[in-house]
Backbone of each chain as nested JSON, in Angstrom:
{
  "chains": [
    {"id": "A", "residues": [
      {"number": 1, "name": "UNK", "atoms": {"N": [16.122, -6.902, -24.561], "CA": [14.856, -6.297, -24.136], "C": [14.456, -5.221, -25.126]}},
      {"number": 2, "name": "UNK", "atoms": {"N": [13.189, -4.912, -25.133], "CA": [12.671, -3.881, -26.03], "C": [11.785, -2.936, -25.244]}},
      {"number": 3, "name": "UNK", "atoms": {"N": [11.588, -1.761, -25.845], "CA": [10.647, -0.798, -25.278], "C": [9.373, -0.853, -26.109]}},
      {"number": 4, "name": "UNK", "atoms": {"N": [8.232, -0.788, -25.432], "CA": [6.964, -0.821, -26.154], "C": [5.896, -0.055, -25.411]}},
      {"number": 5, "name": "UNK", "atoms": {"N": [4.733, 0.056, -26.062], "CA": [3.616, 0.718, -25.406], "C": [2.465, -0.264, -25.283]}},
      {"number": 6, "name": "UNK", "atoms": {"N": [1.829, -0.307, -24.109], "CA": [0.68, -1.192, -23.881], "C": [-0.513, -0.633, -24.658]}},
      {"number": 7, "name": "UNK", "atoms": {"N": [-1.073, -1.445, -25.555], "CA": [-2.176, -0.956, -26.39], "C": [-3.495, -1.685, -26.115]}},
      {"number": 8, "name": "UNK", "atoms": {"N": [-3.492, -2.708, -25.293], "CA": [-4.76, -3.394, -25.064], "C": [-4.616, -4.526, -24.065]}},
      {"number": 9, "name": "UNK", "atoms": {"N": [-5.746, -5.134, -23.765], "CA": [-5.772, -6.231, -22.796], "C": [-6.448, -7.448, -23.427]}},
      {"number": 10, "name": "UNK", "atoms": {"N": [-6.111, -8.619, -22.91], "CA": [-6.715, -9.863, -23.38], "C": [-7.232, -10.624, -22.17]}},
      {"number": 11, "name": "UNK", "atoms": {"N": [-8.449, -11.142, -22.28], "CA": [-9.033, -11.943, -21.218], "C": [-9.19, -13.371, -21.719]}},
      {"number": 12, "name": "UNK", "atoms": {"N": [-8.716, -14.323, -20.932], "CA": [-8.797, -15.731, -21.316], "C": [-9.12, -16.552, -20.082]}},
      {"number": 13, "name": "UNK", "atoms": {"N": [-10.211, -17.306, -20.129], "CA": [-10.578, -18.164, -19.0], "C": [-9.877, -19.506, -19.122]}},
      {"number": 14, "name": "UNK", "atoms": {"N": [-9.932, -20.067, -20.324], "CA": [-9.35, -21.4, -20.542], "C": [-7.931, -21.231, -21.058]}},
      {"number": 15, "name": "UNK", "atoms": {"N": [-6.972, -21.392, -20.143], "CA": [-5.577, -21.229, -20.51], "C": [-4.743, -22.219, -19.715]}},
      {"number": 16, "name": "UNK", "atoms": {"N": [-3.48, -22.331, -20.086], "CA": [-2.615, -23.274, -19.382], "C": [-2.512, -22.866, -17.913]}},
      {"number": 17, "name": "UNK", "atoms": {"N": [-2.45, -23.858, -17.006], "CA": [-2.568, -23.555, -15.577], "C": [-1.445, -22.661, -15.062]}},
      {"number": 18, "name": "UNK", "atoms": {"N": [-0.288, -22.709, -15.717], "CA": [0.82, -21.86, -15.272], "C": [0.52, -20.365, -15.469]}},
      {"number": 19, "name": "UNK", "atoms": {"N": [-0.494, -20.051, -16.261], "CA": [-0.856, -18.658, -16.5], "C": [-1.818, -18.118, -15.455]}},
      {"number": 20, "name": "UNK", "atoms": {"N": [-2.279, -18.982, -14.533], "CA": [-3.331, -18.544, -13.628], "C": [-2.912, -17.321, -12.835]}},
      {"number": 21, "name": "UNK", "atoms": {"N": [-3.772, -16.307, -12.82], "CA": [-3.48, -15.084, -12.093], "C": [-2.626, -14.088, -12.845]}},
      {"number": 22, "name": "UNK", "atoms": {"N": [-2.12, -14.474, -14.022], "CA": [-1.265, -13.56, -14.794], "C": [-2.13, -12.625, -15.636]}},
      {"number": 23, "name": "UNK", "atoms": {"N": [-1.707, -11.357, -15.72], "CA": [-2.423, -10.383, -16.547], "C": [-1.809, -10.389, -17.937]}},
      {"number": 24, "name": "UNK", "atoms": {"N": [-2.668, -10.421, -18.953], "CA": [-2.206, -10.464, -20.338], "C": [-2.402, -9.101, -20.985]}},
      {"number": 25, "name": "UNK", "atoms": {"N": [-1.346, -8.547, -21.553], "CA": [-1.425, -7.228, -22.182], "C": [-0.851, -7.29, -23.594]}},
      {"number": 26, "name": "UNK", "atoms": {"N": [-1.462, -6.521, -24.489], "CA": [-0.952, -6.377, -25.855], "C": [0.02, -5.205, -25.885]}},
      {"number": 27, "name": "UNK", "atoms": {"N": [1.203, -5.425, -26.44], "CA": [2.242, -4.389, -26.452], "C": [2.718, -4.15, -27.887]}},
      {"number": 28, "name": "UNK", "atoms": {"N": [2.724, -2.89, -28.286], "CA": [3.289, -2.493, -29.575], "C": [4.745, -2.085, -29.364]}},
      {"number": 29, "name": "UNK", "atoms": {"N": [5.717, -2.821, -29.917], "CA": [7.116, -2.394, -29.791], "C": [7.336, -1.033, -30.464]}},
      {"number": 30, "name": "UNK", "atoms": {"N": [8.258, -0.247, -29.881], "CA": [8.526, 1.104, -30.373], "C": [9.999, 1.243, -30.714]}},
      {"number": 31, "name": "UNK", "atoms": {"N": [10.28, 2.148, -31.682], "CA": [11.665, 2.553, -31.894], "C": [12.016, 3.569, -30.812]}},
      {"number": 32, "name": "UNK", "atoms": {"N": [13.287, 3.998, -30.773], "CA": [13.701, 4.945, -29.734], "C": [13.011, 6.297, -29.888]}},
      {"number": 33, "name": "UNK", "atoms": {"N": [12.527, 6.621, -31.114], "CA": [11.765, 7.862, -31.267], "C": [10.258, 7.602, -31.289]}},
      {"number": 34, "name": "UNK", "atoms": {"N": [9.852, 6.545, -30.619], "CA": [8.439, 6.276, -30.344], "C": [7.596, 5.923, -31.567]}},
      {"number": 35, "name": "UNK", "atoms": {"N": [8.244, 5.446, -32.625], "CA": [7.46, 4.995, -33.779], "C": [7.171, 3.5, -33.622]}},
      {"number": 36, "name": "UNK", "atoms": {"N": [5.926, 3.056, -33.934], "CA": [5.626, 1.624, -33.845], "C": [6.499, 0.836, -34.812]}},
      {"number": 37, "name": "UNK", "atoms": {"N": [6.99, -0.311, -34.363], "CA": [7.796, -1.163, -35.244], "C": [7.444, -2.613, -34.962]}},
      {"number": 38, "name": "UNK", "atoms": {"N": [7.133, -3.355, -36.023], "CA": [6.846, -4.775, -35.88], "C": [5.436, -5.049, -35.383]}},
      {"number": 39, "name": "UNK", "atoms": {"N": [5.076, -6.337, -35.329], "CA": [3.726, -6.716, -34.926], "C": [3.493, -6.53, -33.427]}},
      {"number": 40, "name": "UNK", "atoms": {"N": [2.215, -6.373, -33.07], "CA": [1.831, -6.273, -31.66], "C": [2.03, -7.629, -30.993]}},
      {"number": 41, "name": "UNK", "atoms": {"N": [2.581, -7.618, -29.78], "CA": [2.895, -8.844, -29.052], "C": [1.959, -9.018, -27.869]}},
      {"number": 42, "name": "UNK", "atoms": {"N": [1.701, -10.256, -27.532], "CA": [0.94, -10.562, -26.321], "C": [1.939, -10.923, -25.226]}},
      {"number": 43, "name": "UNK", "atoms": {"N": [1.873, -10.204, -24.105], "CA": [2.845, -10.395, -23.029], "C": [2.123, -10.674, -21.714]}},
      {"number": 44, "name": "UNK", "atoms": {"N": [2.857, -11.266, -20.761], "CA": [2.328, -11.342, -19.401], "C": [2.933, -10.187, -18.61]}},
      {"number": 45, "name": "UNK", "atoms": {"N": [2.111, -9.605, -17.743], "CA": [2.544, -8.444, -16.977], "C": [2.92, -8.873, -15.569]}},
      {"number": 46, "name": "UNK", "atoms": {"N": [4.142, -8.526, -15.149], "CA": [4.584, -8.892, -13.798], "C": [4.823, -7.672, -12.932]}},
      {"number": 47, "name": "UNK", "atoms": {"N": [4.576, -6.467, -13.45], "CA": [4.897, -5.261, -12.689], "C": [3.696, -4.353, -12.467]}},
      {"number": 48, "name": "UNK", "atoms": {"N": [2.516, -4.726, -12.96], "CA": [1.347, -3.886, -12.765], "C": [1.244, -2.738, -13.747]}},
      {"number": 49, "name": "UNK", "atoms": {"N": [1.619, -2.957, -14.996], "CA": [1.51, -1.91, -16.021], "C": [0.059, -1.771, -16.464]}},
      {"number": 50, "name": "UNK", "atoms": {"N": [-0.246, -0.613, -17.056], "CA": [-1.6, -0.359, -17.539], "C": [-1.586, 0.082, -18.986]}},
      {"number": 51, "name": "UNK", "atoms": {"N": [-2.773, 0.183, -19.566], "CA": [-2.902, 0.56, -20.97], "C": [-2.331, 1.963, -21.189]}},
      {"number": 52, "name": "UNK", "atoms": {"N": [-1.605, 2.125, -22.278], "CA": [-0.957, 3.366, -22.743], "C": [0.378, 3.647, -22.039]}},
      {"number": 53, "name": "UNK", "atoms": {"N": [0.769, 2.83, -21.074], "CA": [2.07, 3.043, -20.44], "C": [3.194, 2.495, -21.319]}},
      {"number": 54, "name": "UNK", "atoms": {"N": [4.36, 3.146, -21.193], "CA": [5.546, 2.677, -21.913], "C": [6.266, 1.67, -21.022]}},
      {"number": 55, "name": "UNK", "atoms": {"N": [6.609, 0.524, -21.59], "CA": [7.117, -0.571, -20.769], "C": [8.365, -1.199, -21.369]}},
      {"number": 56, "name": "UNK", "atoms": {"N": [9.057, -1.937, -20.524], "CA": [10.233, -2.703, -20.925], "C": [9.814, -4.168, -21.015]}},
      {"number": 57, "name": "UNK", "atoms": {"N": [10.082, -4.797, -22.172], "CA": [9.639, -6.182, -22.344], "C": [10.839, -7.086, -22.645]}},
      {"number": 58, "name": "UNK", "atoms": {"N": [10.776, -8.321, -22.148], "CA": [11.75, -9.34, -22.53], "C": [11.08, -10.275, -23.529]}},
      {"number": 59, "name": "UNK", "atoms": {"N": [11.844, -10.674, -24.549], "CA": [11.294, -11.511, -25.618], "C": [12.079, -12.813, -25.679]}},
      {"number": 60, "name": "UNK", "atoms": {"N": [12.125, -13.503, -24.586], "CA": [12.87, -14.76, -24.543], "C": [12.251, -15.588, -23.435]}},
      {"number": 61, "name": "UNK", "atoms": {"N": [12.094, -16.87, -23.687], "CA": [11.292, -17.69, -22.808], "C": [11.787, -17.805, -21.381]}},
      {"number": 62, "name": "UNK", "atoms": {"N": [13.09, -18.023, -21.208], "CA": [13.581, -18.252, -19.854], "C": [13.441, -16.985, -19.011]}},
      {"number": 63, "name": "UNK", "atoms": {"N": [13.776, -15.847, -19.639], "CA": [13.66, -14.578, -18.921], "C": [12.206, -14.269, -18.572]}},
      {"number": 64, "name": "UNK", "atoms": {"N": [11.309, -14.553, -19.513], "CA": [9.894, -14.272, -19.265], "C": [9.35, -15.185, -18.169]}},
      {"number": 65, "name": "UNK", "atoms": {"N": [9.787, -16.451, -18.182], "CA": [9.35, -17.382, -17.154], "C": [9.865, -16.99, -15.779]}},
      {"number": 66, "name": "UNK", "atoms": {"N": [11.108, -16.497, -15.741], "CA": [11.658, -16.051, -14.458], "C": [10.937, -14.823, -13.941]}},
      {"number": 67, "name": "UNK", "atoms": {"N": [10.499, -13.967, -14.842], "CA": [9.737, -12.794, -14.416], "C": [8.447, -13.218, -13.728]}},
      {"number": 68, "name": "UNK", "atoms": {"N": [7.861, -14.299, -14.215], "CA": [6.636, -14.825, -13.596], "C": [6.936, -15.63, -12.336]}},
      {"number": 69, "name": "UNK", "atoms": {"N": [8.23, -15.938, -12.11], "CA": [8.666, -16.725, -10.958], "C": [8.03, -18.116, -10.929]}},
      {"number": 70, "name": "UNK", "atoms": {"N": [7.84, -18.691, -12.112], "CA": [7.343, -20.067, -12.192], "C": [8.215, -20.806, -13.191]}},
      {"number": 71, "name": "UNK", "atoms": {"N": [8.564, -22.032, -12.849], "CA": [9.426, -22.791, -13.745], "C": [8.61, -23.405, -14.873]}},
      {"number": 72, "name": "UNK", "atoms": {"N": [9.233, -23.539, -16.035], "CA": [8.64, -24.203, -17.2], "C": [7.278, -23.635, -17.558]}},
      {"number": 73, "name": "UNK", "atoms": {"N": [7.17, -22.328, -17.559], "CA": [5.926, -21.682, -17.993], "C": [5.986, -21.465, -19.51]}},
      {"number": 74, "name": "UNK", "atoms": {"N": [4.929, -21.834, -20.236], "CA": [4.968, -21.667, -21.694], "C": [4.719, -20.225, -22.102]}},
      {"number": 75, "name": "UNK", "atoms": {"N": [5.684, -19.376, -21.861], "CA": [5.54, -17.951, -22.136], "C": [6.816, -17.483, -22.831]}},
      {"number": 76, "name": "UNK", "atoms": {"N": [6.693, -16.561, -23.795], "CA": [7.892, -16.084, -24.494], "C": [8.017, -14.566, -24.475]}},
      {"number": 77, "name": "UNK", "atoms": {"N": [7.138, -13.863, -23.773], "CA": [7.238, -12.401, -23.707], "C": [6.641, -11.932, -22.394]}},
      {"number": 78, "name": "UNK", "atoms": {"N": [7.357, -11.038, -21.693], "CA": [6.863, -10.54, -20.417], "C": [7.257, -9.083, -20.236]}},
      {"number": 79, "name": "UNK", "atoms": {"N": [6.385, -8.339, -19.543], "CA": [6.706, -6.964, -19.169], "C": [7.476, -7.024, -17.858]}},
      {"number": 80, "name": "UNK", "atoms": {"N": [8.677, -6.426, -17.849], "CA": [9.503, -6.486, -16.643], "C": [9.767, -5.101, -16.051]}},
      {"number": 81, "name": "UNK", "atoms": {"N": [9.243, -4.042, -16.655], "CA": [9.44, -2.711, -16.09], "C": [8.553, -1.684, -16.757]}},
      {"number": 82, "name": "UNK", "atoms": {"N": [8.296, -0.595, -16.033], "CA": [7.57, 0.54, -16.601], "C": [8.604, 1.636, -16.841]}},
      {"number": 83, "name": "UNK", "atoms": {"N": [8.656, 2.134, -18.081], "CA": [9.696, 3.091, -18.455], "C": [9.288, 4.497, -18.005]}},
      {"number": 84, "name": "UNK", "atoms": {"N": [10.175, 5.144, -17.25], "CA": [9.935, 6.548, -16.906], "C": [10.443, 7.45, -18.03]}},
      {"number": 85, "name": "UNK", "atoms": {"N": [11.734, 7.335, -18.333], "CA": [12.294, 8.135, -19.432], "C": [13.349, 7.311, -20.161]}},
      {"number": 86, "name": "UNK", "atoms": {"N": [13.596, 7.7, -21.406], "CA": [14.697, 7.125, -22.176], "C": [15.534, 8.291, -22.675]}},
      {"number": 87, "name": "UNK", "atoms": {"N": [16.831, 8.294, -22.374], "CA": [17.737, 9.33, -22.874], "C": [18.715, 8.678, -23.834]}},
      {"number": 88, "name": "UNK", "atoms": {"N": [18.772, 9.205, -25.047], "CA": [19.729, 8.689, -26.026], "C": [20.683, 9.808, -26.389]}},
      {"number": 89, "name": "UNK", "atoms": {"N": [21.983, 9.559, -26.213], "CA": [22.98, 10.547, -26.629], "C": [23.258, 10.36, -28.114]}},
      {"number": 90, "name": "UNK", "atoms": {"N": [23.133, 11.417, -28.923], "CA": [23.36, 11.262, -30.362], "C": [24.841, 11.022, -30.677]}}
    ]},
    {"id": "B", "residues": [
      {"number": 1, "name": "UNK", "atoms": {"N": [4.277, -13.899, -27.328], "CA": [3.07, -14.622, -27.717], "C": [2.273, -13.784, -28.692]}},
      {"number": 2, "name": "UNK", "atoms": {"N": [1.347, -14.408, -29.359], "CA": [0.607, -13.711, -30.401], "C": [-0.815, -14.25, -30.464]}},
      {"number": 3, "name": "UNK", "atoms": {"N": [-1.723, -13.42, -30.922], "CA": [-3.094, -13.848, -31.127], "C": [-3.207, -14.584, -32.464]}},
      {"number": 4, "name": "UNK", "atoms": {"N": [-4.141, -15.516, -32.535], "CA": [-4.345, -16.244, -33.79], "C": [-5.75, -16.811, -33.818]}},
      {"number": 5, "name": "UNK", "atoms": {"N": [-6.193, -17.19, -35.007], "CA": [-7.455, -17.908, -35.152], "C": [-7.125, -19.309, -35.643]}},
      {"number": 6, "name": "UNK", "atoms": {"N": [-7.809, -20.298, -35.059], "CA": [-7.603, -21.68, -35.5], "C": [-8.382, -21.877, -36.791]}},
      {"number": 7, "name": "UNK", "atoms": {"N": [-7.691, -22.214, -37.871], "CA": [-8.372, -22.358, -39.156], "C": [-8.362, -23.796, -39.66]}},
      {"number": 8, "name": "UNK", "atoms": {"N": [-7.766, -24.708, -38.897], "CA": [-7.785, -26.094, -39.355], "C": [-7.031, -26.99, -38.404]}},
      {"number": 9, "name": "UNK", "atoms": {"N": [-7.028, -28.268, -38.718], "CA": [-6.204, -29.166, -37.925], "C": [-5.43, -30.094, -38.846]}},
      {"number": 10, "name": "UNK", "atoms": {"N": [-4.406, -30.709, -38.29], "CA": [-3.52, -31.574, -39.062], "C": [-3.593, -32.966, -38.465]}},
      {"number": 11, "name": "UNK", "atoms": {"N": [-3.798, -33.951, -39.305], "CA": [-3.78, -35.34, -38.859], "C": [-2.504, -35.983, -39.376]}},
      {"number": 12, "name": "UNK", "atoms": {"N": [-1.759, -36.593, -38.453], "CA": [-0.517, -37.252, -38.838], "C": [-0.437, -38.57, -38.092]}},
      {"number": 13, "name": "UNK", "atoms": {"N": [-0.345, -39.657, -38.819], "CA": [-0.289, -40.965, -38.181], "C": [1.145, -41.334, -37.838]}},
      {"number": 14, "name": "UNK", "atoms": {"N": [2.029, -41.078, -38.764], "CA": [3.429, -41.444, -38.579], "C": [4.192, -40.2, -38.152]}},
      {"number": 15, "name": "UNK", "atoms": {"N": [4.527, -40.113, -36.877], "CA": [5.181, -38.902, -36.377], "C": [6.092, -39.258, -35.215]}},
      {"number": 16, "name": "UNK", "atoms": {"N": [6.839, -38.276, -34.766], "CA": [7.757, -38.456, -33.637], "C": [6.987, -38.942, -32.407]}},
      {"number": 17, "name": "UNK", "atoms": {"N": [7.618, -39.819, -31.615], "CA": [6.958, -40.348, -30.42], "C": [6.51, -39.233, -29.48]}},
      {"number": 18, "name": "UNK", "atoms": {"N": [7.271, -38.162, -29.419], "CA": [6.913, -37.046, -28.548], "C": [5.649, -36.331, -28.955]}},
      {"number": 19, "name": "UNK", "atoms": {"N": [5.226, -36.545, -30.184], "CA": [4.009, -35.88, -30.669], "C": [2.787, -36.788, -30.617]}},
      {"number": 20, "name": "UNK", "atoms": {"N": [2.981, -38.038, -30.118], "CA": [1.852, -38.97, -30.076], "C": [0.727, -38.412, -29.212]}},
      {"number": 21, "name": "UNK", "atoms": {"N": [-0.49, -38.538, -29.69], "CA": [-1.726, -38.133, -29.003], "C": [-1.833, -36.626, -28.78]}},
      {"number": 22, "name": "UNK", "atoms": {"N": [-1.008, -35.864, -29.445], "CA": [-1.166, -34.413, -29.367], "C": [-1.955, -33.92, -30.575]}},
      {"number": 23, "name": "UNK", "atoms": {"N": [-2.767, -32.876, -30.341], "CA": [-3.555, -32.305, -31.429], "C": [-2.736, -31.217, -32.108]}},
      {"number": 24, "name": "UNK", "atoms": {"N": [-2.732, -31.246, -33.423], "CA": [-2.004, -30.24, -34.199], "C": [-3.012, -29.322, -34.873]}},
      {"number": 25, "name": "UNK", "atoms": {"N": [-2.84, -28.023, -34.685], "CA": [-3.78, -27.04, -35.226], "C": [-3.086, -26.139, -36.228]}},
      {"number": 26, "name": "UNK", "atoms": {"N": [-3.832, -25.739, -37.249], "CA": [-3.336, -24.739, -38.198], "C": [-3.806, -23.369, -37.714]}},
      {"number": 27, "name": "UNK", "atoms": {"N": [-2.859, -22.453, -37.54], "CA": [-3.174, -21.131, -37.003], "C": [-2.93, -20.044, -38.043]}},
      {"number": 28, "name": "UNK", "atoms": {"N": [-3.822, -19.056, -38.057], "CA": [-3.585, -17.825, -38.797], "C": [-3.34, -16.729, -37.77]}},
      {"number": 29, "name": "UNK", "atoms": {"N": [-2.101, -16.209, -37.672], "CA": [-1.857, -15.116, -36.72], "C": [-2.735, -13.908, -37.04]}},
      {"number": 30, "name": "UNK", "atoms": {"N": [-3.138, -13.201, -35.967], "CA": [-4.034, -12.045, -36.109], "C": [-3.395, -10.815, -35.491]}},
      {"number": 31, "name": "UNK", "atoms": {"N": [-3.736, -9.659, -36.056], "CA": [-3.429, -8.403, -35.375], "C": [-4.527, -8.183, -34.333]}},
      {"number": 32, "name": "UNK", "atoms": {"N": [-4.303, -7.286, -33.343], "CA": [-5.301, -7.123, -32.283], "C": [-6.679, -6.694, -32.793]}},
      {"number": 33, "name": "UNK", "atoms": {"N": [-6.731, -6.033, -33.977], "CA": [-8.044, -5.653, -34.513], "C": [-8.673, -6.772, -35.334]}},
      {"number": 34, "name": "UNK", "atoms": {"N": [-8.103, -7.958, -35.28], "CA": [-8.748, -9.128, -35.863], "C": [-8.4, -9.414, -37.304]}},
      {"number": 35, "name": "UNK", "atoms": {"N": [-7.486, -8.649, -37.88], "CA": [-7.113, -8.911, -39.277], "C": [-6.007, -9.968, -39.353]}},
      {"number": 36, "name": "UNK", "atoms": {"N": [-6.031, -10.732, -40.457], "CA": [-4.978, -11.724, -40.669], "C": [-3.641, -11.012, -40.83]}},
      {"number": 37, "name": "UNK", "atoms": {"N": [-2.597, -11.571, -40.229], "CA": [-1.271, -10.987, -40.395], "C": [-0.243, -12.103, -40.372]}},
      {"number": 38, "name": "UNK", "atoms": {"N": [0.654, -12.094, -41.326], "CA": [1.72, -13.084, -41.336], "C": [1.272, -14.434, -41.873]}},
      {"number": 39, "name": "UNK", "atoms": {"N": [2.224, -15.357, -41.854], "CA": [2.006, -16.67, -42.463], "C": [1.302, -17.61, -41.496]}},
      {"number": 40, "name": "UNK", "atoms": {"N": [0.557, -18.551, -42.072], "CA": [-0.072, -19.577, -41.243], "C": [1.012, -20.53, -40.727]}},
      {"number": 41, "name": "UNK", "atoms": {"N": [0.687, -21.204, -39.62], "CA": [1.654, -22.144, -39.047], "C": [0.905, -23.264, -38.35]}},
      {"number": 42, "name": "UNK", "atoms": {"N": [1.641, -24.313, -38.023], "CA": [1.065, -25.455, -37.299], "C": [1.586, -25.417, -35.866]}},
      {"number": 43, "name": "UNK", "atoms": {"N": [0.673, -25.604, -34.904], "CA": [1.048, -25.554, -33.483], "C": [0.433, -26.731, -32.755]}},
      {"number": 44, "name": "UNK", "atoms": {"N": [1.102, -27.165, -31.657], "CA": [0.505, -28.2, -30.805], "C": [-0.488, -27.526, -29.854]}},
      {"number": 45, "name": "UNK", "atoms": {"N": [-1.522, -28.271, -29.481], "CA": [-2.587, -27.698, -28.659], "C": [-2.431, -28.167, -27.214]}},
      {"number": 46, "name": "UNK", "atoms": {"N": [-2.423, -27.2, -26.256], "CA": [-2.299, -27.559, -24.839], "C": [-3.549, -27.215, -24.047]}},
      {"number": 47, "name": "UNK", "atoms": {"N": [-4.581, -26.685, -24.686], "CA": [-5.75, -26.22, -23.924], "C": [-7.083, -26.73, -24.477]}},
      {"number": 48, "name": "UNK", "atoms": {"N": [-7.073, -27.534, -25.519], "CA": [-8.328, -28.036, -26.061], "C": [-9.033, -27.058, -26.977]}},
      {"number": 49, "name": "UNK", "atoms": {"N": [-8.275, -26.316, -27.773], "CA": [-8.872, -25.359, -28.706], "C": [-9.403, -26.088, -29.938]}},
      {"number": 50, "name": "UNK", "atoms": {"N": [-10.327, -25.443, -30.643], "CA": [-10.9, -26.037, -31.847], "C": [-10.979, -25.032, -32.975]}},
      {"number": 51, "name": "UNK", "atoms": {"N": [-11.353, -25.536, -34.144], "CA": [-11.402, -24.688, -35.334], "C": [-12.398, -23.543, -35.134]}},
      {"number": 52, "name": "UNK", "atoms": {"N": [-11.993, -22.352, -35.526], "CA": [-12.847, -21.17, -35.43], "C": [-12.589, -20.35, -34.189]}},
      {"number": 53, "name": "UNK", "atoms": {"N": [-11.881, -20.895, -33.192], "CA": [-11.666, -20.149, -31.957], "C": [-10.483, -19.201, -32.067]}},
      {"number": 54, "name": "UNK", "atoms": {"N": [-10.59, -18.091, -31.32], "CA": [-9.448, -17.181, -31.222], "C": [-8.608, -17.617, -30.029]}},
      {"number": 55, "name": "UNK", "atoms": {"N": [-7.304, -17.743, -30.25], "CA": [-6.403, -18.299, -29.237], "C": [-5.16, -17.426, -29.129]}},
      {"number": 56, "name": "UNK", "atoms": {"N": [-4.315, -17.735, -28.15], "CA": [-2.961, -17.193, -28.196], "C": [-1.96, -18.331, -28.103]}},
      {"number": 57, "name": "UNK", "atoms": {"N": [-0.812, -18.098, -28.75], "CA": [0.169, -19.173, -28.838], "C": [1.552, -18.641, -28.524]}},
      {"number": 58, "name": "UNK", "atoms": {"N": [2.418, -19.563, -28.144], "CA": [3.789, -19.23, -27.786], "C": [4.714, -19.886, -28.801]}},
      {"number": 59, "name": "UNK", "atoms": {"N": [5.779, -19.165, -29.129], "CA": [6.753, -19.701, -30.081], "C": [8.007, -20.157, -29.343]}},
      {"number": 60, "name": "UNK", "atoms": {"N": [8.733, -21.086, -29.952], "CA": [10.028, -21.497, -29.413], "C": [9.924, -22.715, -28.508]}},
      {"number": 61, "name": "UNK", "atoms": {"N": [11.022, -22.973, -27.818], "CA": [11.13, -24.127, -26.924], "C": [10.01, -24.171, -25.899]}},
      {"number": 62, "name": "UNK", "atoms": {"N": [9.518, -22.992, -25.513], "CA": [8.484, -22.907, -24.48], "C": [7.188, -23.59, -24.901]}},
      {"number": 63, "name": "UNK", "atoms": {"N": [7.007, -23.82, -26.199], "CA": [5.807, -24.51, -26.673], "C": [5.713, -25.914, -26.093]}},
      {"number": 64, "name": "UNK", "atoms": {"N": [6.85, -26.503, -25.691], "CA": [6.813, -27.867, -25.16], "C": [6.58, -27.895, -23.65]}},
      {"number": 65, "name": "UNK", "atoms": {"N": [6.619, -26.756, -22.968], "CA": [6.514, -26.741, -21.502], "C": [5.181, -27.26, -20.957]}},
      {"number": 66, "name": "UNK", "atoms": {"N": [4.046, -27.045, -21.639], "CA": [2.805, -27.612, -21.073], "C": [2.846, -29.122, -20.915]}},
      {"number": 67, "name": "UNK", "atoms": {"N": [3.731, -29.807, -21.641], "CA": [3.774, -31.265, -21.603], "C": [4.933, -31.769, -20.753]}},
      {"number": 68, "name": "UNK", "atoms": {"N": [5.612, -30.853, -20.058], "CA": [6.745, -31.178, -19.212], "C": [6.371, -32.27, -18.223]}},
      {"number": 69, "name": "UNK", "atoms": {"N": [7.178, -33.307, -17.937], "CA": [8.562, -33.486, -18.383], "C": [8.712, -34.168, -19.748]}},
      {"number": 70, "name": "UNK", "atoms": {"N": [7.604, -34.505, -20.417], "CA": [7.747, -35.062, -21.757], "C": [8.363, -34.011, -22.674]}},
      {"number": 71, "name": "UNK", "atoms": {"N": [9.345, -34.431, -23.439], "CA": [9.959, -33.485, -24.377], "C": [9.23, -33.595, -25.709]}},
      {"number": 72, "name": "UNK", "atoms": {"N": [8.61, -32.502, -26.113], "CA": [7.811, -32.476, -27.331], "C": [8.564, -31.667, -28.39]}},
      {"number": 73, "name": "UNK", "atoms": {"N": [8.801, -32.265, -29.565], "CA": [9.523, -31.526, -30.596], "C": [8.607, -30.536, -31.311]}},
      {"number": 74, "name": "UNK", "atoms": {"N": [8.285, -29.428, -30.635], "CA": [7.382, -28.435, -31.218], "C": [7.998, -27.055, -31.061]}},
      {"number": 75, "name": "UNK", "atoms": {"N": [7.717, -26.178, -32.022], "CA": [8.218, -24.806, -31.929], "C": [7.099, -23.793, -31.846]}},
      {"number": 76, "name": "UNK", "atoms": {"N": [5.855, -24.262, -31.745], "CA": [4.729, -23.36, -31.539], "C": [3.647, -24.13, -30.806]}},
      {"number": 77, "name": "UNK", "atoms": {"N": [2.994, -23.49, -29.816], "CA": [1.964, -24.175, -29.049], "C": [0.863, -23.235, -28.619]}},
      {"number": 78, "name": "UNK", "atoms": {"N": [-0.386, -23.724, -28.715], "CA": [-1.533, -22.934, -28.259], "C": [-1.624, -23.079, -26.748]}},
      {"number": 79, "name": "UNK", "atoms": {"N": [-1.627, -21.959, -26.005], "CA": [-1.629, -22.023, -24.542], "C": [-2.83, -21.319, -23.917]}},
      {"number": 80, "name": "UNK", "atoms": {"N": [-3.716, -20.728, -24.718], "CA": [-4.899, -20.11, -24.144], "C": [-5.944, -19.813, -25.194]}},
      {"number": 81, "name": "UNK", "atoms": {"N": [-7.217, -19.806, -24.744], "CA": [-8.328, -19.439, -25.624], "C": [-8.793, -18.052, -25.212]}},
      {"number": 82, "name": "UNK", "atoms": {"N": [-8.935, -17.161, -26.18], "CA": [-9.264, -15.764, -25.883], "C": [-10.774, -15.618, -25.693]}},
      {"number": 83, "name": "UNK", "atoms": {"N": [-11.172, -15.049, -24.532], "CA": [-12.579, -14.693, -24.343], "C": [-12.871, -13.405, -25.091]}},
      {"number": 84, "name": "UNK", "atoms": {"N": [-12.112, -12.373, -24.767], "CA": [-12.21, -11.135, -25.544], "C": [-10.934, -10.347, -25.368]}},
      {"number": 85, "name": "UNK", "atoms": {"N": [-10.659, -9.467, -26.311], "CA": [-9.532, -8.572, -26.156], "C": [-9.982, -7.165, -26.51]}},
      {"number": 86, "name": "UNK", "atoms": {"N": [-9.434, -6.194, -25.797], "CA": [-9.795, -4.801, -26.075], "C": [-8.532, -4.052, -26.418]}},
      {"number": 87, "name": "UNK", "atoms": {"N": [-8.656, -3.13, -27.33], "CA": [-7.504, -2.353, -27.759], "C": [-7.871, -0.883, -27.702]}},
      {"number": 88, "name": "UNK", "atoms": {"N": [-6.914, -0.077, -27.192], "CA": [-7.194, 1.367, -27.029], "C": [-6.848, 2.094, -28.307]}}
    ]}
  ]
}
């Protein structure tokens, strides 16, 4: 799993039927000191996250599909939590 | 998943049986502000997208799920057409 920040939303009418009702959010992955790292990802939201919130994302198909609670969903990234705090011991 | 623009299509007559009658699209991945990013790739189409449209696609084994239970030998698939996206 990775930590990221929600940076935007995507609206799509014509999409695969397994996506129906799913919210699509753009997430910028972050390092532990909150620096952007890597390309922005398109994820499905299963926890009700909003723009600018820090979130926990899974980047693997089976885990993302289980988060949506639908079998064989063509999805490879999902938001599975909203991060309150991260503590790293040096 | 990632945003992309469809920039072409691929015609292949001799191909794996699992790919028969599937449309193959050439995608240019995009950053959320619409700039080209990364290498172009070929993806199978599951939603009826066409050249010039902004889409989103999935990578990996999940690209074959729209055609379930048919097993499609694909590692990238278009699964939605973008109406609009907003970035903060």
